[in-house]
Residue frames as qw, qx, qy, qz and C-alpha x, y, z in Angstrom:
[[0.125, -0.939, 0.009, 0.320, -40.97, 254.06, -148.13],
 [0.729, 0.575, -0.100, 0.356, -38.25, 255.40, -150.49],
 [0.086, 0.726, -0.478, 0.487, -36.17, 256.50, -147.49],
 [0.782, -0.331, -0.483, 0.213, -34.70, 254.61, -144.39],
 [0.282, -0.911, 0.139, -0.267, -33.55, 256.04, -141.07],
 [0.748, 0.060, -0.477, 0.457, -30.36, 255.85, -139.16],
 [0.475, -0.813, -0.256, 0.220, -29.82, 257.19, -135.53],
 [0.515, 0.411, -0.052, 0.750, -27.65, 260.31, -135.63],
 [0.372, -0.800, -0.246, 0.400, -26.55, 263.14, -133.27],
 [0.391, 0.775, 0.022, 0.496, -25.48, 266.46, -134.23],
 [0.609, -0.621, -0.168, 0.463, -22.70, 268.06, -132.07],
 [0.302, 0.878, -0.200, 0.312, -20.66, 271.23, -132.24],
 [0.808, -0.412, -0.023, 0.421, -17.08, 270.87, -130.99],
 [0.406, -0.324, 0.142, 0.843, -14.97, 273.93, -131.01],
 [0.293, 0.541, -0.051, -0.787, -15.77, 275.79, -134.16],
 [0.260, 0.116, -0.787, -0.548, -16.84, 272.86, -136.16],
 [0.699, 0.028, 0.403, -0.591, -20.10, 270.94, -136.35],
 [0.185, 0.299, -0.893, -0.282, -20.65, 267.34, -137.34],
 [0.839, -0.151, -0.186, -0.488, -22.87, 264.31, -137.54],
 [0.150, -0.463, 0.835, -0.259, -22.06, 261.60, -134.98],
 [0.873, -0.008, -0.328, -0.362, -22.99, 257.94, -135.48],
 [0.680, -0.356, 0.631, -0.115, -22.53, 254.72, -133.27],
 [0.161, 0.383, -0.804, -0.425, -20.75, 252.33, -135.70],
 [0.184, 0.139, 0.969, -0.093, -23.23, 249.69, -134.70],
 [0.401, 0.612, 0.420, -0.537, -26.01, 251.81, -136.22],
 [0.261, 0.638, -0.427, -0.585, -24.40, 252.21, -139.66],
 [0.924, 0.329, -0.089, -0.176, -24.65, 249.68, -142.64],
 [0.807, -0.378, 0.363, 0.271, -21.80, 247.12, -142.58],
 [0.702, 0.404, 0.303, 0.501, -20.94, 247.89, -146.21],
 [0.353, -0.406, -0.003, 0.843, -18.57, 250.84, -146.64],
 [0.012, 0.296, 0.547, 0.783, -20.40, 251.88, -149.88],
 [0.310, -0.701, -0.585, -0.265, -23.70, 252.00, -148.05],
 [0.455, -0.644, -0.304, 0.534, -22.14, 253.81, -145.01],
 [0.260, -0.121, 0.237, 0.928, -20.65, 256.46, -147.33],
 [0.096, -0.488, -0.590, -0.637, -24.06, 257.03, -148.80],
 [0.384, -0.762, -0.507, 0.119, -25.45, 257.80, -145.37],
 [0.397, -0.525, -0.052, 0.751, -22.71, 260.39, -144.87],
 [0.194, 0.124, 0.498, 0.836, -23.08, 261.84, -148.48],
 [0.210, -0.598, -0.612, -0.472, -26.82, 262.27, -148.08],
 [0.472, -0.680, -0.461, 0.321, -26.80, 263.21, -144.45],
 [0.315, -0.478, 0.074, 0.816, -24.51, 266.10, -145.12],
 [0.588, 0.749, 0.298, -0.069, -25.67, 266.56, -148.75],
 [0.530, -0.391, 0.431, 0.617, -22.32, 266.49, -150.63],
 [0.464, 0.459, 0.634, 0.415, -24.14, 266.75, -153.86],
 [0.123, 0.901, 0.271, 0.316, -25.10, 270.53, -153.68],
 [0.442, 0.378, -0.282, 0.763, -22.61, 273.25, -152.96],
 [0.339, -0.526, 0.106, -0.772, -25.17, 274.84, -150.55],
 [0.209, -0.009, -0.935, 0.286, -25.76, 271.43, -148.84],
 [0.405, -0.129, 0.111, -0.898, -29.24, 272.53, -148.68],
 [0.825, -0.065, -0.383, -0.410, -30.67, 269.05, -148.98],
 [0.746, -0.089, -0.567, 0.338, -28.75, 267.83, -145.75],
 [0.549, -0.789, -0.232, 0.149, -27.39, 268.98, -142.49],
 [0.598, -0.057, 0.039, 0.799, -24.24, 270.53, -143.76],
 [0.043, 0.877, 0.279, -0.390, -24.02, 274.34, -144.51],
 [0.616, 0.761, 0.061, 0.194, -21.72, 274.63, -147.37],
 [0.063, -0.866, 0.468, -0.168, -18.49, 275.17, -145.29],
 [0.585, 0.317, -0.727, 0.168, -15.59, 272.85, -144.60],
 [0.010, 0.220, -0.728, 0.650, -16.12, 273.19, -140.85],
 [0.628, 0.053, 0.418, -0.655, -19.70, 271.99, -140.92],
 [0.791, 0.339, -0.387, -0.331, -19.18, 269.20, -143.53],
 [0.086, 0.445, -0.851, 0.268, -18.04, 266.55, -141.11],
 [0.880, -0.263, -0.243, -0.311, -18.95, 263.17, -139.75],
 [0.095, -0.509, 0.787, -0.334, -17.62, 261.24, -136.71],
 [0.850, -0.136, -0.427, -0.275, -18.15, 257.49, -136.14],
 [0.199, -0.552, 0.691, -0.423, -17.42, 256.04, -132.64],
 [0.890, -0.037, -0.421, -0.169, -17.21, 252.43, -131.55],
 [0.849, -0.516, 0.062, 0.098, -15.56, 250.08, -129.07],
 [0.173, -0.811, 0.522, 0.199, -11.74, 250.35, -128.51],
 [0.885, 0.389, -0.251, 0.044, -9.30, 248.46, -130.83],
 [0.532, 0.368, -0.578, 0.497, -6.32, 248.87, -128.53],
 [0.551, -0.392, -0.628, 0.385, -5.84, 248.11, -124.77],
 [0.302, -0.213, -0.295, 0.881, -5.04, 251.82, -123.73],
 [0.165, -0.119, -0.258, -0.945, -8.10, 253.28, -125.17],
 [0.346, 0.250, 0.688, -0.587, -11.70, 253.53, -124.08],
 [0.654, 0.606, 0.376, -0.252, -13.10, 254.04, -127.54],
 [0.443, 0.053, 0.526, 0.723, -12.22, 254.21, -131.18],
 [0.335, 0.780, 0.352, -0.394, -13.34, 257.04, -133.38],
 [0.509, 0.097, 0.520, 0.679, -12.90, 257.88, -137.00],
 [0.156, 0.688, 0.128, -0.697, -13.40, 261.27, -138.67],
 [0.477, 0.374, 0.609, 0.512, -14.64, 261.91, -142.22],
 [0.065, 0.491, -0.044, -0.868, -14.50, 265.20, -144.17],
 [0.517, 0.521, 0.678, -0.039, -17.39, 265.37, -146.56],
 [0.350, 0.161, 0.401, 0.831, -17.30, 267.10, -149.94],
 [0.184, 0.627, 0.292, -0.699, -19.07, 270.32, -150.74],
 [0.610, 0.629, -0.094, -0.473, -20.71, 269.94, -154.16],
 [0.426, 0.487, -0.750, -0.136, -18.55, 266.91, -154.66],
 [0.935, -0.237, -0.164, -0.205, -19.02, 263.17, -153.75],
 [0.452, 0.510, -0.611, 0.404, -16.14, 263.02, -151.48],
 [0.776, -0.613, 0.011, -0.144, -15.82, 261.04, -148.13],
 [0.518, 0.585, -0.484, 0.393, -12.22, 261.55, -146.91],
 [0.774, -0.631, -0.054, -0.004, -10.83, 259.85, -143.83],
 [0.734, 0.355, -0.261, 0.517, -7.24, 260.62, -144.50],
 [0.146, 0.386, -0.374, 0.831, -6.92, 263.39, -141.92],
 [0.335, -0.479, -0.750, 0.310, -8.66, 264.36, -138.66],
 [0.078, -0.773, -0.155, -0.610, -10.57, 267.31, -137.09],
 [0.343, 0.115, -0.574, 0.735, -9.08, 268.93, -134.00],
 [0.308, -0.244, 0.115, -0.912, -12.22, 270.78, -133.13],
 [0.791, -0.216, -0.282, -0.499, -14.75, 267.99, -133.07],
 [0.545, 0.064, -0.758, 0.353, -12.41, 265.93, -130.79],
 [0.169, -0.177, 0.449, -0.860, -13.95, 268.12, -128.03],
 [0.711, -0.042, -0.066, -0.699, -17.31, 266.48, -128.80],
 [0.608, 0.192, -0.762, -0.114, -16.07, 262.95, -128.87],
 [0.202, 0.057, -0.826, 0.523, -15.79, 262.57, -125.26],
 [0.443, 0.041, 0.268, -0.855, -19.27, 264.01, -124.69],
 [0.725, 0.171, -0.396, -0.537, -20.67, 261.54, -127.11],
 [0.466, 0.192, -0.845, 0.176, -18.90, 258.64, -125.50],
 [0.062, -0.005, 0.698, -0.714, -20.50, 259.50, -122.20],
 [0.558, 0.183, 0.159, -0.794, -24.02, 260.29, -123.36],
 [0.778, 0.216, -0.451, -0.379, -24.14, 257.06, -125.56],
 [0.833, -0.440, 0.262, -0.210, -22.95, 255.00, -122.64],
 [0.803, 0.404, -0.382, 0.215, -19.62, 253.93, -124.12],
 [0.410, 0.200, -0.579, 0.676, -17.97, 255.21, -120.98],
 [0.485, -0.732, -0.468, -0.098, -19.48, 255.48, -117.57],
 [0.069, 0.720, -0.346, 0.598, -18.04, 258.58, -115.47],
 [0.767, -0.398, -0.451, 0.223, -16.50, 257.50, -112.26],
 [0.370, 0.273, -0.258, 0.850, -14.71, 260.74, -111.48],
 [0.376, -0.645, -0.581, 0.326, -15.65, 262.48, -108.22],
 [0.283, -0.486, -0.061, 0.825, -14.23, 265.93, -109.15],
 [0.485, 0.746, 0.279, -0.361, -16.67, 266.65, -112.01],
 [0.323, 0.696, -0.515, -0.382, -14.15, 265.68, -114.67],
 [0.923, 0.024, 0.384, -0.017, -14.01, 262.56, -116.59],
 [0.022, 0.675, -0.600, -0.428, -10.94, 261.64, -118.43],
 [0.879, 0.356, 0.277, -0.154, -11.36, 259.56, -121.64],
 [0.272, -0.459, 0.678, 0.506, -8.69, 258.00, -123.97],
 [0.719, 0.564, 0.232, -0.333, -9.88, 257.94, -127.53],
 [0.547, -0.174, 0.626, 0.528, -8.02, 256.14, -130.22],
 [0.461, 0.690, -0.034, -0.557, -8.28, 258.25, -133.42],
 [0.808, 0.081, 0.539, 0.222, -7.93, 255.75, -136.28],
 [0.513, 0.854, 0.066, 0.048, -7.23, 258.41, -138.78],
 [0.185, 0.843, -0.449, 0.230, -3.91, 259.28, -137.43],
 [0.819, 0.002, -0.541, 0.192, -3.28, 256.32, -135.27],
 [0.135, 0.400, -0.402, 0.812, -3.12, 258.55, -132.09],
 [0.337, -0.580, -0.706, 0.227, -4.43, 258.34, -128.57],
 [0.065, -0.562, -0.092, -0.820, -6.37, 261.52, -127.64],
 [0.254, -0.316, -0.720, 0.563, -6.79, 262.29, -123.86],
 [0.184, -0.549, -0.345, -0.739, -10.11, 264.06, -123.37],
 [0.129, -0.178, -0.656, 0.722, -11.07, 265.73, -120.10],
 [0.207, -0.530, -0.598, -0.564, -14.88, 266.04, -120.07],
 [0.159, -0.191, 0.424, -0.871, -16.65, 268.52, -117.59],
 [0.355, -0.411, -0.835, -0.090, -19.54, 266.85, -115.64],
 [0.314, -0.263, 0.272, -0.871, -22.38, 268.12, -113.59],
 [0.725, -0.080, 0.400, -0.556, -24.30, 265.56, -111.47],
 [0.652, -0.081, 0.750, 0.075, -22.78, 262.84, -113.46],
 [0.602, 0.665, 0.431, 0.100, -23.75, 264.30, -116.91],
 [0.508, 0.228, 0.207, 0.805, -21.85, 266.11, -119.49],
 [0.096, -0.744, -0.305, 0.587, -21.89, 269.77, -118.63],
 [0.430, 0.646, 0.401, 0.487, -22.61, 272.30, -121.48],
 [0.085, -0.952, -0.089, -0.281, -22.95, 275.74, -119.68],
 [0.718, -0.369, -0.161, 0.567, -19.91, 277.43, -118.47],
 [0.056, -0.937, 0.005, 0.344, -17.73, 280.57, -118.50],
 [0.547, -0.284, 0.519, 0.591, -15.04, 279.50, -120.89],
 [0.485, 0.794, 0.063, -0.360, -15.08, 281.80, -123.97],
 [0.619, -0.118, 0.575, 0.523, -13.27, 280.71, -127.20],
 [0.190, 0.464, -0.314, -0.806, -12.76, 282.70, -130.49],
 [0.186, -0.030, -0.828, -0.529, -15.28, 281.94, -133.10],
 [0.313, -0.492, -0.811, -0.042, -18.21, 281.63, -130.73],
 [0.165, -0.647, -0.057, -0.742, -20.41, 284.36, -129.24],
 [0.695, -0.586, 0.032, -0.416, -21.40, 282.48, -126.12],
 [0.004, 0.556, -0.795, 0.242, -19.21, 280.75, -123.59],
 [0.905, -0.112, -0.318, -0.258, -19.56, 277.17, -122.39],
 [0.817, -0.504, 0.280, 0.021, -18.00, 274.50, -120.19],
 [0.179, 0.767, -0.589, -0.180, -14.34, 273.89, -120.93],
 [0.986, 0.048, 0.153, 0.043, -13.29, 270.44, -122.52],
 [0.195, -0.758, 0.577, 0.232, -9.55, 269.80, -122.41],
 [0.922, 0.387, -0.002, -0.022, -8.06, 267.98, -125.40],
 [0.237, -0.739, 0.593, 0.214, -4.52, 266.58, -125.50],
 [0.885, 0.437, -0.150, -0.062, -2.99, 264.65, -128.35],
 [0.650, -0.605, 0.429, 0.168, -0.09, 262.50, -127.19],
 [0.480, -0.231, 0.656, 0.534, 3.02, 261.93, -129.41],
 [0.529, 0.681, 0.329, -0.384, 1.24, 263.75, -132.30],
 [0.136, 0.712, -0.490, -0.484, 4.03, 263.80, -134.89],
 [0.087, 0.355, -0.867, -0.338, 4.52, 261.58, -137.98],
 [0.622, 0.198, 0.621, -0.434, 1.07, 260.00, -138.02],
 [0.737, 0.609, 0.177, -0.234, 0.71, 260.20, -141.71],
 [0.568, 0.762, -0.309, 0.042, 4.25, 260.76, -143.06],
 [0.900, 0.044, -0.324, 0.287, 6.24, 258.75, -140.78],
 [0.508, -0.177, -0.252, 0.805, 8.18, 261.69, -139.16],
 [0.010, -0.811, -0.335, 0.479, 7.23, 265.36, -138.01],
 [0.197, 0.797, -0.256, -0.510, 9.41, 267.03, -140.70],
 [0.896, 0.176, 0.395, 0.104, 9.60, 264.44, -143.56],
 [0.650, 0.623, 0.129, 0.415, 11.42, 266.85, -145.80],
 [0.481, -0.005, -0.237, 0.844, 13.35, 268.77, -143.29],
 [0.077, -0.595, -0.436, 0.671, 12.41, 272.17, -141.80],
 [0.340, 0.690, -0.057, -0.637, 12.32, 273.98, -145.07],
 [0.592, 0.138, 0.729, 0.316, 11.80, 272.38, -148.50],
 [0.191, 0.410, -0.230, -0.862, 11.76, 274.23, -151.87],
 [0.521, 0.433, 0.735, -0.008, 9.02, 273.65, -154.32],
 [0.046, -0.255, 0.407, 0.876, 9.02, 274.98, -157.95],
 [0.450, 0.627, 0.626, -0.113, 5.79, 275.90, -159.72],
 [0.466, 0.829, 0.227, 0.210, 6.18, 277.46, -163.30],
 [0.621, 0.421, -0.189, 0.633, 9.90, 278.32, -162.72],
 [0.268, -0.715, 0.179, -0.620, 8.96, 280.02, -159.40],
 [0.521, 0.027, -0.768, 0.371, 10.50, 278.71, -156.28],
 [0.568, -0.628, -0.062, -0.529, 8.50, 278.67, -153.05],
 [0.226, 0.220, -0.832, 0.456, 10.06, 277.69, -149.61],
 [0.712, -0.421, -0.204, -0.524, 7.57, 275.69, -147.53],
 [0.159, -0.332, 0.841, -0.395, 7.65, 273.77, -144.33],
 [0.727, -0.133, -0.514, -0.436, 5.79, 270.46, -144.42],
 [0.132, -0.331, 0.708, -0.610, 4.99, 269.51, -140.97],
 [0.624, -0.213, -0.704, -0.264, 3.06, 266.21, -139.79],
 [0.017, 0.000, 0.720, -0.693, 1.58, 266.98, -136.45],
 [0.489, 0.361, 0.582, -0.540, -1.88, 265.62, -136.04],
 [0.698, 0.634, 0.331, -0.021, -2.65, 266.49, -139.75],
 [0.628, 0.037, 0.277, 0.727, -0.10, 267.30, -142.30],
 [0.168, 0.928, 0.234, -0.238, 0.22, 270.98, -143.06],
 [0.613, 0.322, 0.171, 0.701, 2.11, 273.12, -145.60],
 [0.223, -0.858, -0.220, 0.408, 3.35, 276.52, -144.47],
 [0.483, 0.494, 0.153, 0.706, 4.37, 279.60, -146.46],
 [0.258, -0.407, -0.244, 0.841, 5.33, 282.94, -145.34],
 [0.315, 0.846, 0.306, -0.303, 3.08, 285.93, -146.52],
 [0.056, -0.774, 0.388, 0.498, 6.21, 287.46, -148.02],
 [0.349, -0.180, 0.834, 0.388, 7.14, 284.50, -150.16],
 [0.319, 0.582, 0.707, 0.243, 3.71, 285.01, -152.17],
 [0.213, 0.299, 0.189, 0.911, 4.32, 288.79, -152.51],
 [0.382, -0.757, -0.468, -0.247, 1.75, 289.68, -149.77],
 [0.001, -0.537, 0.405, -0.740, 2.29, 292.30, -147.15],
 [0.134, -0.048, -0.839, 0.524, 1.73, 291.34, -143.57],
 [0.354, 0.217, 0.297, -0.860, -1.45, 293.48, -143.53],
 [0.531, 0.149, -0.528, -0.646, -2.85, 291.54, -146.39],
 [0.173, 0.005, -0.976, 0.130, -3.23, 288.36, -144.30],
 [0.071, 0.420, 0.790, -0.441, -6.43, 289.43, -142.79],
 [0.381, 0.323, -0.186, -0.846, -7.86, 291.40, -145.63],
 [0.813, 0.295, 0.339, -0.369, -10.75, 289.63, -147.64],
 [0.037, -0.466, 0.787, 0.402, -8.80, 287.14, -149.80],
 [0.593, 0.201, 0.733, -0.267, -11.82, 284.94, -150.41],
 [0.641, 0.709, 0.203, -0.214, -12.46, 286.27, -153.88],
 [0.061, 0.763, -0.572, -0.294, -8.69, 286.14, -154.92],
 [0.967, 0.188, 0.107, -0.133, -9.01, 283.08, -157.20],
 [0.623, 0.635, -0.420, 0.181, -5.55, 283.49, -158.56],
 [0.182, -0.581, 0.664, -0.435, -4.06, 283.26, -155.00],
 [0.811, -0.085, 0.445, -0.371, -6.37, 280.29, -154.19],
 [0.913, 0.401, -0.058, -0.045, -5.37, 278.43, -157.24],
 [0.373, 0.673, -0.561, 0.303, -1.67, 279.09, -156.66],
 [0.392, -0.432, 0.676, -0.450, -1.96, 277.76, -153.03],
 [0.915, 0.075, 0.261, -0.299, -3.77, 274.69, -154.24],
 [0.809, 0.514, -0.277, 0.067, -1.09, 273.86, -156.68],
 [0.020, 0.627, -0.654, 0.422, 1.57, 274.32, -154.05],
 [0.634, -0.299, 0.525, -0.483, -0.35, 272.09, -151.74],
 [0.938, 0.270, 0.012, -0.218, -0.76, 269.40, -154.32],
 [0.581, 0.596, -0.494, 0.252, 3.04, 269.40, -155.13],
 [0.183, -0.567, 0.621, -0.509, 3.74, 269.23, -151.49],
 [0.860, -0.091, 0.301, -0.402, 1.51, 266.34, -151.07],
 [0.909, 0.389, -0.146, 0.043, 3.18, 264.46, -153.83],
 [0.441, 0.632, -0.518, 0.371, 6.80, 265.33, -152.95],
 [0.397, -0.487, 0.605, -0.489, 6.26, 264.46, -149.23],
 [0.202, 0.060, -0.975, -0.070, 4.96, 260.88, -150.27],
 [0.434, 0.177, 0.543, -0.697, 1.43, 261.59, -148.86],
 [0.773, 0.490, 0.200, -0.350, 0.09, 260.87, -152.32],
 [0.695, -0.111, 0.561, 0.436, 1.77, 258.73, -154.98],
 [0.359, 0.444, 0.491, 0.658, 0.74, 260.98, -157.95],
 [0.002, 0.082, 0.111, -0.990, 0.01, 264.60, -158.42],
 [0.428, -0.258, -0.534, -0.682, -3.43, 263.65, -159.71],
 [0.553, -0.412, -0.704, 0.171, -4.19, 261.71, -156.44],
 [0.247, -0.213, -0.349, 0.879, -3.02, 264.78, -154.52],
 [0.227, -0.167, -0.279, -0.918, -5.83, 266.86, -156.48],
 [0.598, -0.340, -0.609, -0.394, -8.41, 264.34, -155.46],
 [0.606, -0.371, -0.577, 0.402, -7.26, 264.17, -151.74],
 [0.028, 0.721, 0.057, 0.690, -8.41, 267.58, -150.52],
 [0.635, -0.740, -0.190, -0.115, -8.64, 266.96, -146.77],
 [0.578, -0.697, 0.283, 0.316, -4.96, 266.75, -146.28],
 [0.433, -0.285, -0.362, 0.775, -2.45, 268.29, -146.32],
 [0.038, 0.937, 0.339, -0.075, -3.89, 271.63, -145.47],
 [0.528, 0.336, 0.029, 0.779, -1.99, 274.83, -146.44],
 [0.334, -0.855, -0.319, 0.235, -1.60, 277.98, -144.35],
 [0.347, 0.673, -0.116, 0.642, 0.04, 281.44, -144.64],
 [0.612, -0.629, -0.299, 0.375, 1.92, 282.64, -141.55],
 [0.245, 0.727, -0.106, 0.633, 3.42, 286.03, -140.59],
 [0.277, 0.011, -0.562, 0.779, 4.90, 287.81, -137.48],
 [0.090, -0.656, -0.646, 0.379, 2.36, 289.35, -135.12],
 [0.068, 0.147, 0.189, 0.968, 0.57, 292.48, -136.31],
 [0.297, 0.294, 0.504, -0.756, -2.37, 294.44, -135.35],
 [0.163, -0.133, -0.735, -0.645, -5.64, 293.56, -137.14],
 [0.551, 0.009, 0.283, -0.785, -9.48, 293.53, -136.69],
 [0.278, 0.067, 0.958, -0.007, -11.34, 290.10, -136.58],
 [0.163, -0.290, -0.759, -0.560, -14.35, 289.14, -138.59],
 [0.290, -0.663, -0.687, 0.069, -16.32, 289.77, -135.45],
 [0.001, -0.907, -0.112, -0.407, -15.06, 293.26, -135.14],
 [0.665, -0.718, 0.023, 0.202, -12.66, 292.85, -132.31],
 [0.259, 0.880, -0.372, 0.144, -9.35, 294.83, -132.43],
 [0.944, -0.170, -0.048, 0.278, -6.28, 292.48, -131.89],
 [0.089, -0.923, 0.364, 0.086, -2.93, 293.99, -130.82],
 [0.695, 0.473, -0.534, 0.094, 0.27, 292.44, -131.99],
 [0.043, -0.454, 0.729, -0.510, 1.42, 292.24, -128.33],
 [0.763, -0.160, 0.369, -0.505, -1.50, 289.76, -127.65],
 [0.969, 0.222, 0.072, -0.085, -0.27, 287.04, -130.10],
 [0.595, -0.472, 0.540, 0.363, 2.86, 285.10, -130.90],
 [0.198, -0.065, 0.742, 0.637, 2.18, 284.44, -134.60],
 [0.517, 0.421, 0.147, -0.731, -0.53, 285.28, -137.18],
 [0.177, -0.077, 0.923, 0.333, -1.96, 282.79, -139.63],
 [0.662, 0.315, 0.069, -0.677, -4.65, 282.17, -142.23],
 [0.338, -0.119, 0.911, 0.204, -5.35, 278.68, -143.71],
 [0.574, 0.197, -0.401, -0.686, -7.22, 277.22, -146.65],
 [0.424, 0.035, 0.872, -0.241, -9.54, 274.07, -146.30],
 [0.488, 0.433, 0.754, 0.075, -11.17, 272.36, -149.16],
 [0.379, 0.385, 0.402, 0.739, -10.06, 275.15, -151.61],
 [0.175, -0.846, -0.249, -0.437, -11.56, 278.00, -149.46],
 [0.162, 0.399, -0.505, 0.748, -10.13, 280.23, -146.87],
 [0.443, -0.372, -0.797, 0.174, -11.13, 279.06, -143.56],
 [0.275, -0.830, -0.232, -0.426, -13.53, 281.29, -141.40],
 [0.542, -0.808, 0.223, -0.058, -11.40, 280.77, -138.27],
 [0.188, 0.617, -0.764, 0.007, -8.66, 278.15, -138.13],
 [0.868, -0.116, -0.438, -0.204, -9.07, 274.30, -138.01],
 [0.700, -0.648, 0.250, -0.167, -8.42, 272.78, -134.66],
 [0.927, -0.002, 0.168, 0.334, -5.89, 270.28, -136.18],
 [0.533, 0.635, -0.031, 0.559, -4.15, 273.23, -137.66],
 [0.311, -0.847, 0.238, -0.360, -3.90, 275.10, -134.34],
 [0.891, -0.368, 0.241, 0.109, -2.22, 271.91, -132.92],
 [0.814, 0.282, 0.156, 0.483, 0.15, 271.66, -135.84],
 [0.226, 0.835, -0.059, 0.498, 0.93, 275.42, -136.05],
 [0.479, -0.818, 0.239, -0.209, 1.78, 275.68, -132.37],
 [0.875, -0.331, 0.285, 0.208, 4.02, 272.80, -132.38],
 [0.701, 0.557, 0.174, 0.411, 5.63, 273.96, -135.58],
 [0.046, 0.948, -0.111, 0.293, 6.55, 277.23, -134.12],
 [0.599, -0.708, 0.371, -0.035, 8.82, 275.58, -131.60],
 [0.901, 0.097, 0.294, 0.302, 10.62, 273.35, -134.21],
 [0.316, -0.628, 0.311, 0.640, 14.00, 275.06, -135.07],
 [0.158, -0.315, 0.552, 0.755, 14.16, 276.62, -138.55],
 [0.265, 0.508, 0.798, 0.189, 10.74, 275.79, -139.77],
 [0.064, 0.485, 0.311, 0.815, 8.84, 278.77, -141.45],
 [0.468, -0.759, -0.344, -0.294, 6.49, 279.14, -138.57],
 [0.716, -0.475, -0.182, 0.477, 9.49, 279.14, -136.17],
 [0.445, 0.157, 0.130, 0.872, 10.94, 281.94, -138.16],
 [0.146, -0.599, -0.300, -0.727, 7.84, 284.02, -137.71],
 [0.602, -0.611, -0.506, 0.083, 7.56, 283.37, -134.03],
 [0.041, 0.750, -0.148, 0.644, 8.01, 286.50, -131.74],
 [0.690, -0.645, 0.138, -0.298, 8.15, 284.70, -128.44],
 [0.075, 0.565, -0.805, 0.166, 11.25, 283.48, -126.57],
 [0.810, -0.047, -0.556, -0.180, 11.13, 279.72, -126.24],
 [0.384, -0.568, 0.577, -0.445, 11.26, 278.25, -122.73],
 [0.174, 0.158, -0.970, 0.065, 11.75, 274.72, -121.32],
 [0.218, 0.259, 0.795, -0.503, 8.70, 272.76, -120.33],
 [0.276, 0.634, 0.718, 0.082, 5.09, 273.47, -121.44],
 [0.117, -0.202, 0.101, 0.967, 4.65, 276.53, -123.47],
 [0.349, 0.685, 0.557, -0.314, 1.42, 278.40, -124.37],
 [0.236, -0.006, 0.497, 0.835, 1.42, 279.72, -128.08],
 [0.289, 0.635, 0.445, -0.562, -1.07, 282.35, -128.91],
 [0.329, 0.188, 0.679, 0.629, -2.25, 282.13, -132.59],
 [0.283, 0.480, 0.131, -0.820, -3.93, 285.06, -134.15],
 [0.250, 0.255, 0.847, 0.395, -6.50, 283.88, -136.75],
 [0.025, -0.362, -0.412, -0.836, -9.25, 285.64, -138.60],
 [0.491, -0.620, -0.427, -0.439, -11.74, 285.40, -135.73],
 [0.555, -0.788, 0.127, -0.233, -9.59, 285.84, -132.76],
 [0.070, 0.652, -0.723, 0.215, -6.93, 284.23, -130.66],
 [0.947, -0.129, -0.264, -0.129, -6.41, 280.51, -129.92],
 [0.213, -0.715, 0.634, -0.204, -4.01, 279.44, -127.12],
 [0.920, 0.178, -0.350, -0.022, -2.37, 276.03, -127.59],
 [0.634, -0.618, 0.465, -0.011, -0.31, 274.06, -124.98],
 [0.793, 0.483, -0.365, 0.073, 2.91, 272.55, -126.47],
 [0.654, -0.623, 0.427, 0.043, 5.42, 270.36, -124.84],
 [0.559, 0.613, -0.549, -0.097, 8.54, 269.34, -126.89],
 [0.956, -0.113, -0.234, 0.141, 10.44, 266.09, -126.34],
 [0.645, -0.682, 0.076, 0.338, 13.55, 266.17, -124.23],
 [0.610, -0.066, 0.364, 0.701, 15.86, 266.50, -127.18],
 [0.133, 0.624, 0.017, -0.770, 13.82, 269.59, -128.52],
 [0.028, -0.170, 0.760, 0.627, 13.44, 267.73, -131.90],
 [0.273, -0.344, -0.829, -0.346, 9.86, 266.54, -131.58],
 [0.420, -0.371, 0.087, -0.824, 6.56, 267.34, -129.92],
 [0.017, 0.004, -0.946, 0.325, 5.53, 265.30, -126.84],
 [0.093, 0.637, 0.755, -0.124, 1.96, 266.54, -126.67],
 [0.051, -0.193, -0.133, -0.971, -0.22, 269.42, -127.86],
 [0.055, -0.498, -0.791, 0.351, -3.37, 270.51, -125.95],
 [0.124, -0.238, -0.265, -0.926, -6.24, 272.84, -126.61],
 [0.177, 0.333, 0.717, -0.586, -9.24, 273.91, -124.61],
 [0.174, -0.181, -0.578, -0.776, -12.44, 273.94, -126.49],
 [0.510, 0.111, 0.526, -0.671, -16.32, 273.87, -125.62],
 [0.110, -0.072, -0.925, -0.356, -18.90, 271.39, -127.00],
 [0.509, 0.148, 0.377, -0.759, -22.62, 271.25, -127.21],
 [0.222, 0.286, 0.918, 0.164, -25.10, 268.47, -128.26],
 [0.220, 0.155, -0.118, -0.956, -27.50, 270.19, -130.60],
 [0.775, 0.028, 0.046, -0.630, -29.96, 267.51, -131.59],
 [0.178, -0.175, 0.968, 0.025, -30.45, 263.61, -131.66],
 [0.708, 0.296, 0.293, -0.570, -32.95, 261.66, -133.77],
 [0.757, 0.266, 0.579, 0.145, -33.48, 259.81, -137.01],
 [0.036, 0.557, -0.445, -0.700, -31.61, 260.86, -140.14],
 [0.786, 0.444, 0.360, -0.237, -33.63, 260.01, -143.27],
 [0.206, -0.444, 0.678, 0.549, -31.51, 258.63, -146.12],
 [0.702, 0.430, -0.156, -0.547, -32.84, 258.08, -149.65],
 [0.819, -0.104, 0.552, 0.115, -32.61, 254.27, -150.64]]
């Protein structure tokens, strides 16, 4: 045969979908392993018609799970963002949505045996991308991972069982500190200055206000997908922020490293209609945001971005903090983020000194879609 097979499972976690692999089933060579990912998703075609992707950044993903490398974890896992029409395998960042499916995979593939008697299994997963421990609370029914439930989340039509995800000490995993260049940093592009906040919580993000780009608050949820001038401008700012923050060593490397940093526009709360047709009142949210991933506006909002943005809103003087309309309180706070397809509620706890983030948490749903042999051309 001119193809070989690799065991593979497809999961949806939150609003992302990806291919899940047991590290022991993959080729030992990194080059060969990357070929499995590239062909499995089909990075070669923008439509990804020849693989299991669907031409979007939130479905062009891979997760590899294996035994733990640190004592406090039950498993290790590594996330890969795969290119769309480009041969890219990028492990520099992580995915906050697919985290919800990591615990389910760990149980179903026997990495972890549930011992909980209250229908909830707690798993500690070490994410090698960001060097952080993720606490996953997986719902169970009769000792098996539960899928059906009543928890509804934005971006999905049907509810499911609630998976709780908490990232401990999420700041500085890539850049060494949560705010490597301070709460606000000026970037000059073609003699025009843009004030940005570069925040490293889970994944590094670059934030701008809608006003700084000459946009009205109402523009944030209009169809900007065909605004190539805006997309190119945001990509240039993103690359410059990557270089100036030290995430990449050259501007050319920044262009090639598309997975991080992400870039997002933020504004104060306002009324808008979601892509699903739901009317959102400004009184329902604390901040409004729209992000770009892999040079395209995201259909919803990346899970890692929800964690980052929620934490950023509570860090004094950052651009997200300036847009926040909610009074800050001591202890855990729920930040309600309005994104193109609804509202996401993120739990945030600051450190005692108020200068960092102790943890961020998000509730998601997850579902195993299929399991079997993935065919890879030799």
